[in-house]
N, C-alpha and C positions, 0 to 999 in steps of 0.2 A: 168296924173296918169296912171300907167300900173298895171294890175292885172292878175296873171297867176293862173289857176286852172287845176289840172290834176288828172287822175286816172291811175292805173297801175304803176308799179315800174320804168320801163325803156323802152326806145324805142325798137321796135322789129327790129333787124338788118337784112336787106334783104340779106346780104351775108351769114348769118347763115341759112336763109330759103332755099337758093340755095343748101345748103349741105344736105338737107333732101332727102333720097332715099327711095322710096316705097319698102316695104318688106325687108328692110335692116336696116334702122335707128331704134334704140331702144328707149323705153321710157326714159331710163337713159340718152341717148344722148340729147333728147329734154329737159329734166329737167336741164341738165348741160348747154346747150346753152341759154335757155330762162328763167330759174328760175321756180318758182311755178306758175301754171296757175291761171288765174282769176276765172275760174270755171271748174268743171268736171261734165260730164253727161254720161249717158249710153244709148245706142241704144237698140231697141227691139232685135237685134241680139247679145246682150251682148258685144258690142264693146264700149270702152271708148272714149269720146271726151274731149280733153283738149282745153280750149279756153284761149288765151292770148290776152289781150287788153291794148292798150296804147292810151290815149286821153289827149291832152293838149289844153286848150283854153286860149288865151291871149286877154284881152280887154284893149284898150287904149282910154282914154277919154281926149279930148282937149277942154278946154273952149274957145269959140269964142263969141264975143259980141252978145248978144240976144239969143244964144242957145249953146248947147254942142254937139260937133262932137264925134262920137264913132266908133272905128274900132274894129272888132272882127275877130281873126284868130284862126281856129281850125285845129289841126293835129290829125288824127285818124288812128290807125293801129289795125288790128285784124288778129290773126292766129288761125285757128282751125285744130287740129291734131287728126286723128282717129286711134286708136290702136286696134289690135286683137292679143291677147297673147303677149302683151308688144312690138309689132313690128308695125311700122307705115304702115297702109294700104292705107291711103289717107290724104290729107291736102288741105287747101285753105287759101289764105291770101288776105287782103284788105288794101289799103293805100289811104288816102284822105288828 
């Protein structure tokens, strides 16, 4: 039996991340490329941070005589983009 559970709408495309240019890429570009963020926060300096998250966990259970073997695979992606006046001033991404 296999079960998949996920959060976030779609995977974060690394090719789109490579298109981000500091002090040039706009908020509209980011929204077009990645869709709506998972969360939005504001820094003390009034900069907006958009956080995009994709996580998918797949569990596979295999009954074996006397016990059950379970495999769990998790894919995690996160992209944080910081805006000042609707322009990207910094970003970071994580993939596991």
